[in-house]
Gaussian input, Z-matrix of N, CA and C with variables (Angstrom, degrees):
# hf/3-21g

backbone

0 1
 N
 C     1     B1
 C     2     B2     1     A1
 N     3     B3     2     A2     1     D1
 C     4     B4     3     A3     2     D2
 C     5     B5     4     A4     3     D3
 N     6     B6     5     A5     4     D4
 C     7     B7     6     A6     5     D5
 C     8     B8     7     A7     6     D6
 N     9     B9     8     A8     7     D7
 C    10    B10     9     A9     8     D8
 C    11    B11    10    A10     9     D9
 N    12    B12    11    A11    10    D10
 C    13    B13    12    A12    11    D11
 C    14    B14    13    A13    12    D12
 N    15    B15    14    A14    13    D13
 C    16    B16    15    A15    14    D14
 C    17    B17    16    A16    15    D15
 N    18    B18    17    A17    16    D16
 C    19    B19    18    A18    17    D17
 C    20    B20    19    A19    18    D18
 N    21    B21    20    A20    19    D19
 C    22    B22    21    A21    20    D20
 C    23    B23    22    A22    21    D21
 N    24    B24    23    A23    22    D22
 C    25    B25    24    A24    23    D23
 C    26    B26    25    A25    24    D24
 N    27    B27    26    A26    25    D25
 C    28    B28    27    A27    26    D26
 C    29    B29    28    A28    27    D27
 N    30    B30    29    A29    28    D28
 C    31    B31    30    A30    29    D29
 C    32    B32    31    A31    30    D30
 N    33    B33    32    A32    31    D31
 C    34    B34    33    A33    32    D32
 C    35    B35    34    A34    33    D33
 N    36    B36    35    A35    34    D34
 C    37    B37    36    A36    35    D35
 C    38    B38    37    A37    36    D36
 N    39    B39    38    A38    37    D37
 C    40    B40    39    A39    38    D38
 C    41    B41    40    A40    39    D39
 N    42    B42    41    A41    40    D40
 C    43    B43    42    A42    41    D41
 C    44    B44    43    A43    42    D42
 N    45    B45    44    A44    43    D43
 C    46    B46    45    A45    44    D44
 C    47    B47    46    A46    45    D45
 N    48    B48    47    A47    46    D46
 C    49    B49    48    A48    47    D47
 C    50    B50    49    A49    48    D48
 N    51    B51    50    A50    49    D49
 C    52    B52    51    A51    50    D50
 C    53    B53    52    A52    51    D51
 N    54    B54    53    A53    52    D52
 C    55    B55    54    A54    53    D53
 C    56    B56    55    A55    54    D54
 N    57    B57    56    A56    55    D55
 C    58    B58    57    A57    56    D56
 C    59    B59    58    A58    57    D57
 N    60    B60    59    A59    58    D58
 C    61    B61    60    A60    59    D59
 C    62    B62    61    A61    60    D60
 N    63    B63    62    A62    61    D61
 C    64    B64    63    A63    62    D62
 C    65    B65    64    A64    63    D63
 N    66    B66    65    A65    64    D64
 C    67    B67    66    A66    65    D65
 C    68    B68    67    A67    66    D66
 N    69    B69    68    A68    67    D67
 C    70    B70    69    A69    68    D68
 C    71    B71    70    A70    69    D69
 N    72    B72    71    A71    70    D70
 C    73    B73    72    A72    71    D71
 C    74    B74    73    A73    72    D72
 N    75    B75    74    A74    73    D73
 C    76    B76    75    A75    74    D74
 C    77    B77    76    A76    75    D75
 N    78    B78    77    A77    76    D76
 C    79    B79    78    A78    77    D77
 C    80    B80    79    A79    78    D78
 N    81    B81    80    A80    79    D79
 C    82    B82    81    A81    80    D80
 C    83    B83    82    A82    81    D81
 N    84    B84    83    A83    82    D82
 C    85    B85    84    A84    83    D83
 C    86    B86    85    A85    84    D84
 N    87    B87    86    A86    85    D85
 C    88    B88    87    A87    86    D86
 C    89    B89    88    A88    87    D87
 N    90    B90    89    A89    88    D88
 C    91    B91    90    A90    89    D89
 C    92    B92    91    A91    90    D90
 N    93    B93    92    A92    91    D91
 C    94    B94    93    A93    92    D92
 C    95    B95    94    A94    93    D93
 N    96    B96    95    A95    94    D94
 C    97    B97    96    A96    95    D95
 C    98    B98    97    A97    96    D96
 N    99    B99    98    A98    97    D97
 C   100   B100    99    A99    98    D98
 C   101   B101   100   A100    99    D99
 N   102   B102   101   A101   100   D100
 C   103   B103   102   A102   101   D101
 C   104   B104   103   A103   102   D102
 N   105   B105   104   A104   103   D103
 C   106   B106   105   A105   104   D104
 C   107   B107   106   A106   105   D105
 N   108   B108   107   A107   106   D106
 C   109   B109   108   A108   107   D107
 C   110   B110   109   A109   108   D108
 N   111   B111   110   A110   109   D109
 C   112   B112   111   A111   110   D110
 C   113   B113   112   A112   111   D111
 N   114   B114   113   A113   112   D112
 C   115   B115   114   A114   113   D113
 C   116   B116   115   A115   114   D114
 N   117   B117   116   A116   115   D115
 C   118   B118   117   A117   116   D116
 C   119   B119   118   A118   117   D117
 N   120   B120   119   A119   118   D118
 C   121   B121   120   A120   119   D119
 C   122   B122   121   A121   120   D120
 N   123   B123   122   A122   121   D121
 C   124   B124   123   A123   122   D122
 C   125   B125   124   A124   123   D123
 N   126   B126   125   A125   124   D124
 C   127   B127   126   A126   125   D125
 C   128   B128   127   A127   126   D126
 N   129   B129   128   A128   127   D127
 C   130   B130   129   A129   128   D128
 C   131   B131   130   A130   129   D129
 N   132   B132   131   A131   130   D130
 C   133   B133   132   A132   131   D131
 C   134   B134   133   A133   132   D132
 N   135   B135   134   A134   133   D133
 C   136   B136   135   A135   134   D134
 C   137   B137   136   A136   135   D135
 N   138   B138   137   A137   136   D136
 C   139   B139   138   A138   137   D137
 C   140   B140   139   A139   138   D138
 N   141   B141   140   A140   139   D139
 C   142   B142   141   A141   140   D140
 C   143   B143   142   A142   141   D141
 N   144   B144   143   A143   142   D142
 C   145   B145   144   A144   143   D143
 C   146   B146   145   A145   144   D144
 N   147   B147   146   A146   145   D145
 C   148   B148   147   A147   146   D146
 C   149   B149   148   A148   147   D147
 N   150   B150   149   A149   148   D148
 C   151   B151   150   A150   149   D149
 C   152   B152   151   A151   150   D150
 N   153   B153   152   A152   151   D151
 C   154   B154   153   A153   152   D152
 C   155   B155   154   A154   153   D153
 N   156   B156   155   A155   154   D154
 C   157   B157   156   A156   155   D155
 C   158   B158   157   A157   156   D156
 N   159   B159   158   A158   157   D157
 C   160   B160   159   A159   158   D158
 C   161   B161   160   A160   159   D159
 N   162   B162   161   A161   160   D160
 C   163   B163   162   A162   161   D161
 C   164   B164   163   A163   162   D162
 N   165   B165   164   A164   163   D163
 C   166   B166   165   A165   164   D164
 C   167   B167   166   A166   165   D165
 N   168   B168   167   A167   166   D166
 C   169   B169   168   A168   167   D167
 C   170   B170   169   A169   168   D168

   B1=1.4414
   B2=1.5277
   B3=1.3067
   B4=1.4623
   B5=1.5307
   B6=1.3199
   B7=1.4582
   B8=1.5204
   B9=1.3109
   B10=1.4521
   B11=1.5263
   B12=1.3071
   B13=1.4662
   B14=1.5271
   B15=1.3229
   B16=1.4631
   B17=1.5295
   B18=1.3204
   B19=1.4646
   B20=1.5212
   B21=1.3137
   B22=1.4553
   B23=1.5301
   B24=1.3127
   B25=1.4644
   B26=1.5211
   B27=1.3404
   B28=1.4670
   B29=1.5224
   B30=1.3230
   B31=1.4638
   B32=1.5259
   B33=1.3138
   B34=1.4663
   B35=1.5291
   B36=1.3174
   B37=1.4668
   B38=1.5308
   B39=1.3265
   B40=1.4633
   B41=1.5268
   B42=1.3172
   B43=1.4691
   B44=1.5223
   B45=1.3276
   B46=1.4677
   B47=1.5213
   B48=1.3240
   B49=1.4639
   B50=1.5314
   B51=1.3234
   B52=1.4661
   B53=1.5247
   B54=1.3308
   B55=1.4613
   B56=1.5261
   B57=1.3226
   B58=1.4620
   B59=1.5272
   B60=1.3340
   B61=1.4665
   B62=1.5229
   B63=1.3164
   B64=1.4654
   B65=1.5244
   B66=1.3164
   B67=1.4601
   B68=1.5209
   B69=1.3236
   B70=1.4553
   B71=1.5262
   B72=1.3200
   B73=1.4641
   B74=1.5231
   B75=1.3151
   B76=1.4646
   B77=1.5318
   B78=1.3397
   B79=1.4528
   B80=1.5164
   B81=1.3239
   B82=1.4625
   B83=1.5191
   B84=1.3079
   B85=1.4621
   B86=1.5204
   B87=1.3158
   B88=1.4599
   B89=1.5098
   B90=1.3158
   B91=1.4598
   B92=1.5215
   B93=1.3310
   B94=1.4688
   B95=1.5296
   B96=1.3075
   B97=1.4606
   B98=1.5194
   B99=1.3103
   B100=1.4568
   B101=1.5084
   B102=1.3013
   B103=1.4662
   B104=1.5158
   B105=1.3224
   B106=1.4555
   B107=1.5155
   B108=1.2897
   B109=1.4545
   B110=1.5157
   B111=1.3263
   B112=1.4628
   B113=1.5255
   B114=1.3202
   B115=1.4697
   B116=1.5222
   B117=1.3251
   B118=1.4637
   B119=1.5292
   B120=1.3273
   B121=1.4695
   B122=1.5220
   B123=1.3218
   B124=1.4691
   B125=1.5259
   B126=1.3210
   B127=1.4595
   B128=1.5324
   B129=1.3201
   B130=1.4639
   B131=1.5261
   B132=1.3261
   B133=1.4654
   B134=1.5230
   B135=1.3198
   B136=1.4664
   B137=1.5303
   B138=1.3303
   B139=1.4622
   B140=1.5289
   B141=1.3246
   B142=1.4637
   B143=1.5234
   B144=1.3230
   B145=1.4660
   B146=1.5204
   B147=1.3172
   B148=1.4645
   B149=1.5227
   B150=1.3252
   B151=1.4563
   B152=1.5145
   B153=1.3233
   B154=1.4640
   B155=1.5173
   B156=1.3146
   B157=1.4642
   B158=1.5279
   B159=1.3231
   B160=1.4585
   B161=1.5169
   B162=1.3300
   B163=1.4627
   B164=1.5187
   B165=1.3103
   B166=1.4633
   B167=1.5167
   B168=1.3041
   B169=1.4730
   B170=1.4947
   A1=108.60
   A2=114.97
   A3=120.37
   A4=112.72
   A5=116.38
   A6=119.69
   A7=110.14
   A8=115.63
   A9=121.83
   A10=111.35
   A11=116.50
   A12=121.00
   A13=112.09
   A14=117.20
   A15=121.09
   A16=112.37
   A17=117.08
   A18=121.39
   A19=110.61
   A20=115.30
   A21=121.16
   A22=107.71
   A23=117.94
   A24=121.02
   A25=112.55
   A26=117.78
   A27=119.60
   A28=110.47
   A29=117.08
   A30=121.15
   A31=110.42
   A32=116.85
   A33=120.83
   A34=109.80
   A35=116.52
   A36=120.68
   A37=110.52
   A38=117.91
   A39=121.52
   A40=111.39
   A41=117.51
   A42=121.06
   A43=110.17
   A44=116.62
   A45=120.06
   A46=110.13
   A47=116.45
   A48=121.03
   A49=110.88
   A50=117.01
   A51=120.63
   A52=110.62
   A53=116.91
   A54=119.72
   A55=111.65
   A56=117.61
   A57=120.76
   A58=109.57
   A59=116.89
   A60=121.66
   A61=112.11
   A62=116.91
   A63=121.80
   A64=110.33
   A65=116.38
   A66=119.71
   A67=111.33
   A68=117.61
   A69=121.50
   A70=110.46
   A71=117.15
   A72=121.37
   A73=111.77
   A74=117.36
   A75=121.93
   A76=111.92
   A77=115.89
   A78=120.03
   A79=113.85
   A80=116.19
   A81=120.92
   A82=109.42
   A83=114.85
   A84=120.16
   A85=108.90
   A86=115.59
   A87=121.79
   A88=107.46
   A89=115.89
   A90=120.75
   A91=108.62
   A92=117.44
   A93=119.51
   A94=110.23
   A95=115.81
   A96=121.11
   A97=112.87
   A98=116.96
   A99=120.94
   A100=110.07
   A101=114.22
   A102=121.03
   A103=107.66
   A104=114.95
   A105=120.55
   A106=109.72
   A107=116.70
   A108=122.23
   A109=113.97
   A110=115.76
   A111=121.22
   A112=114.10
   A113=117.95
   A114=119.35
   A115=110.86
   A116=116.41
   A117=120.66
   A118=110.29
   A119=116.96
   A120=120.72
   A121=110.58
   A122=116.72
   A123=119.98
   A124=110.88
   A125=116.21
   A126=120.71
   A127=110.57
   A128=117.45
   A129=120.50
   A130=111.80
   A131=116.90
   A132=120.41
   A133=110.25
   A134=116.75
   A135=121.10
   A136=110.85
   A137=116.67
   A138=120.63
   A139=111.08
   A140=116.88
   A141=120.11
   A142=110.84
   A143=117.21
   A144=121.16
   A145=110.74
   A146=116.80
   A147=120.26
   A148=110.41
   A149=117.23
   A150=120.96
   A151=111.75
   A152=116.50
   A153=121.33
   A154=110.91
   A155=116.58
   A156=120.02
   A157=110.91
   A158=117.29
   A159=120.89
   A160=112.13
   A161=117.07
   A162=121.44
   A163=111.74
   A164=117.67
   A165=121.62
   A166=112.05
   A167=118.01
   A168=120.69
   A169=112.22
   D1=127.02
   D2=-179.77
   D3=-121.31
   D4=-29.56
   D5=-177.33
   D6=-135.53
   D7=168.75
   D8=177.94
   D9=-61.51
   D10=-31.74
   D11=179.61
   D12=-64.58
   D13=-19.02
   D14=179.22
   D15=-75.99
   D16=-14.87
   D17=179.74
   D18=-88.29
   D19=151.62
   D20=172.30
   D21=-63.81
   D22=129.69
   D23=-175.19
   D24=-65.76
   D25=-26.97
   D26=174.49
   D27=-64.91
   D28=-38.72
   D29=177.42
   D30=-64.20
   D31=-42.54
   D32=178.71
   D33=-60.42
   D34=-43.77
   D35=178.42
   D36=-62.78
   D37=-41.77
   D38=178.84
   D39=-63.33
   D40=-38.60
   D41=178.04
   D42=-64.38
   D43=-45.30
   D44=177.34
   D45=-59.67
   D46=-45.44
   D47=-179.07
   D48=-61.44
   D49=-38.55
   D50=177.31
   D51=-56.88
   D52=-49.08
   D53=-176.94
   D54=-67.29
   D55=-36.84
   D56=176.62
   D57=-63.41
   D58=-48.37
   D59=-178.31
   D60=-66.14
   D61=-42.50
   D62=179.96
   D63=-58.75
   D64=-48.01
   D65=-179.24
   D66=-68.73
   D67=-37.05
   D68=177.80
   D69=-60.72
   D70=-40.91
   D71=179.11
   D72=-63.93
   D73=-25.19
   D74=178.79
   D75=-95.07
   D76=7.31
   D77=178.52
   D78=78.35
   D79=18.86
   D80=179.98
   D81=-113.97
   D82=160.49
   D83=178.33
   D84=-107.95
   D85=131.52
   D86=176.34
   D87=-130.78
   D88=126.35
   D89=178.74
   D90=-131.33
   D91=114.97
   D92=178.08
   D93=-56.98
   D94=135.60
   D95=-177.91
   D96=-96.32
   D97=-5.24
   D98=179.49
   D99=152.93
   D100=177.46
   D101=178.11
   D102=-121.14
   D103=120.05
   D104=-176.50
   D105=-128.32
   D106=169.05
   D107=-175.81
   D108=-88.63
   D109=-173.29
   D110=-175.62
   D111=-64.56
   D112=-32.07
   D113=179.42
   D114=-64.20
   D115=-43.73
   D116=178.43
   D117=-65.42
   D118=-39.14
   D119=178.99
   D120=-62.05
   D121=-45.28
   D122=178.76
   D123=-60.26
   D124=-42.43
   D125=-179.41
   D126=-63.27
   D127=-44.19
   D128=179.76
   D129=-64.02
   D130=-41.16
   D131=178.10
   D132=-64.87
   D133=-42.07
   D134=178.88
   D135=-61.38
   D136=-45.73
   D137=179.81
   D138=-64.07
   D139=-40.25
   D140=178.86
   D141=-65.27
   D142=-41.22
   D143=179.09
   D144=-64.31
   D145=-42.28
   D146=178.59
   D147=-64.05
   D148=-41.14
   D149=177.94
   D150=-64.34
   D151=-40.42
   D152=178.71
   D153=-63.36
   D154=-46.82
   D155=-179.15
   D156=-67.50
   D157=-33.37
   D158=177.84
   D159=-67.04
   D160=-34.53
   D161=179.16
   D162=-71.84
   D163=-27.67
   D164=-176.39
   D165=-78.80
   D166=-19.07
   D167=-175.35
   D168=-81.50

């Protein structure tokens, strides 16, 4: 598996539904903003890590 397109789309939908339901059960709102590939995921994780480390300083 290299990209999101390699996954069964029903599985992708179930994963999205899990996160929506999980957050709803905790009284939070979660709305998927789109489906992107591994490059975008790496970038988002990198930005989040940089933001986290910046807040700790």
